PAMAR-928834 format. One record per residue (C-alpha): y, x, z. Coordinates in steps of 0.1 Angstrom, whole numbers, padded with zeros to 4 digits, always signed. Last residue first. Layout:
REM PAMAR-928834
YXZ/...
This chain:
REM PAMAR-928834
+0885+0791+1051/+0865+0805+1022/+0839+0779+1014/+0802+0790+1015/+0786+0789+0980/+0764+0763+0964/+0788+0760+0935/+0798+0723+0934/+0779+0711+0965/+0799+0734+0987/+0780+0753+1014/+0782+0751+1053/+0761+0779+1067/+0733+0782+1092/+0725+0820+1098/+0693+0832+1081/+0711+0845+1051/+0738+0863+1071/+0712+0880+1093/+0693+0892+1062/+0725+0905+1047/+0735+0923+1080/+0701+0940+1082/+0702+0950+1045/+0737+0965+1051/+0726+0983+1082/+0696+0998+1063/+0719+1007+1034/+0744+1024+1057/+0716+1044+1074/+0703+1056+1040/+0738+1066+1029/+0744+1086+1061/+0710+1103+1059/+0716+1112+1022/+0750+1127+1032/+0735+1147+1061/+0707+1161+1039/+0731+1171+1012/+0756+1187+1036/+0729+1207+1054/+0714+1219+1021/+0749+1230+1010/+0755+1249+1042/+0721+1266+1040/+0727+1276+1004/+0762+1289+1012/+0746+1315+1035/+0743+1325+1071/+0753+1291+1084/+0771+1287+1118/+0803+1270+1107/+0830+1293+1119/+0815+1328+1121/+0785+1322+1098/+0807+1308+1070/+0837+1330+1077/+0826+1363+1061/+0828+1350+1025/+0859+1329+1031/+0878+1342+1000/+0845+1342+0980/+0843+1304+0984/+0809+1289+0989/+0807+1288+1027/+0843+1277+1035/+0844+1252+1006/+0810+1237+1015/+0821+1231+1051/+0854+1216+1039/+0834+1193+1016/+0816+1181+1047/+0849+1168+1061/+0858+1152+1028/+0823+1135+1025/+0826+1123+1061/+0859+1106+1054/+0844+1089+1023/+0814+1077+1043/+0837+1062+1069/+0858+1046+1042/+0827+1030+1026/+0814+1018+1059/+0847+1003+1070/+0851+0985+1036/+0815+0972+1038/+0820+0958+1073/+0853+0941+1064/+0837+0925+1033/+0808+0913+1055/+0832+0899+1081/+0850+0876+1056/+0887+0870+1056/+0896+0906+1053/+0927+0923+1068/+0911+0936+1100/+0943+0953+1113/+0927+0977+1138/+0896+0987+1119/+0915+0991+1087/+0943+1011+1103/+0917+1035+1118/+0899+1038+1084/+0933+1045+1068/+0941+1072+1093/+0906+1088+1088/+0910+1087+1050/+0945+1103+1052/+0933+1130+1076/+0903+1139+1054/+0924+1139+1023/+0949+1162+1039/+0922+1186+1051/+0904+1186+1018/+0937+1194+0999/+0946+1221+1024/+0913+1239+1023/+0919+1264+0995/+0902+1273+0962/+0911+1241+0944/+0947+1245+0956/+0953+1276+0935/+0984+1268+0914/+0989+1231+0921/+0992+1236+0959/+0992+1199+0967/+0998+1180+0934/+0961+1174+0932/+0964+1150+0962/+0982+1126+0939/+0951+1120+0918/+0920+1105+0934/+0929+1106+0971/+0965+1094+0965/+0956+1068+0939/+0929+1054+0961/+0952+1052+0991/+0980+1035+0971/+0954+1010+0958/+0944+1002+0994/+0981+0996+1004/+0986+0974+0973/+0954+0954+0981/+0967+0950+1017/+0997+0930+1005/+0985+0896+1015/+0980+0905+1051/+0992+0873+1068/+0973+0853+1042/+0941+0870+1053/+0925+0889+1025/+0897+0884+1000/+0917+0860+0978/+0947+0882+0975/+0948+0905+0945/+0918+0890+0925/+0937+0857+0930/+0963+0867+0905/+0955+0841+0878/+0953+0814+0906/+0986+0825+0920/+1001+0822+0885/+0986+0788+0878/+0996+0773+0911/+0979+0775+0945/+0997+0754+0971/+0980+0767+1002/+1014+0772+1020/+1006+0809+1025/+0995+0812+0989/+1026+0794+0975/+1050+0814+0996/+1033+0847+0986/+1033+0841+0948/+1064+0861+0939/+1059+0888+0965/+1023+0892+0954/+1034+0896+0918/+1061+0921+0926/+1036+0942+0947/+1011+0942+0919/+1038+0953+0894/+1049+0981+0918/+1013+0992+0921/+1010+0992+0883/+1044+1009+0876/+1039+1041+0897/+1003+1054+0896/+0995+1038+0862/+1025+1038+0839/+1047+1065+0853/+1017+1089+0853/+1009+1077+0818/+1043+1088+0805/+1042+1120+0826/+1009+1130+0811/+1019+1122+0775/+1050+1144+0779/+1029+1172+0792/+1005+1169+0762/+1034+1175+0738/+1047+1205+0759/+1011+1219+0759/+1009+1218+0721/+1042+1237+0718/+1032+1264+0743/+1062+1281+0759/+1063+1255+0786/+1030+1270+0798/+0995+1257+0803/+0980+1276+0774/+0960+1255+0750/+0931+1273+0733/+0909+1266+0763/+0907+1229+0753/+0894+1204+0778/+0900+1227+0807/+0936+1234+0796/+0945+1271+0803/+0962+1288+0832/+0976+1323+0832/+0983+1345+0862/+0999+1379+0856/+0983+1408+0875/+0972+1427+0844/+1008+1427+0831/+1008+1440+0795/+1041+1457+0785/+1054+1452+0749/
């Protein structure tokens, strides 16, 4: 037999004895489980949520809340009735950023920048759509959603800086493109900036919470909460 030193082999992170190849019997069994759960969660669950919202949409828009609509209120109660399907859109964004982005350059995507660039663009586009559409009934929910998406977008952009400075493939590009002489300086910059963004977000959140508590509000006698109009 001839040994090819340039051949690329991948092994399962959870068990390095399993070779990620169709020739491996154990990998073929795990591959079948993967596609089964992939069809169950990233595909069927959003479709099920969409079907439920389509079914209860007339009742919700007419303010005739039946048992099914009440049971599914976690899908629609925070949103404007005109934008009842925003939860499905947000779920699609989460699924893409958490899992589907890994299908980009499956062989060596973890050492390249394309995944981070795509994730940054998707997060920025979703933040823009969120700011324009304003799907939430309550302003504080809208504010928190914008803040979270802004922080997420910044994390992806800063991750690009870390990738450039820490990867061996971009060893000479850190100082040229980013301005840091070493990966340590870039990592320290990213950490400090991230902590500053989180601290600023917390300060703004506390300010908004205090302002909301001081503002006169109509509350229901039954639960002492403000009614959702």
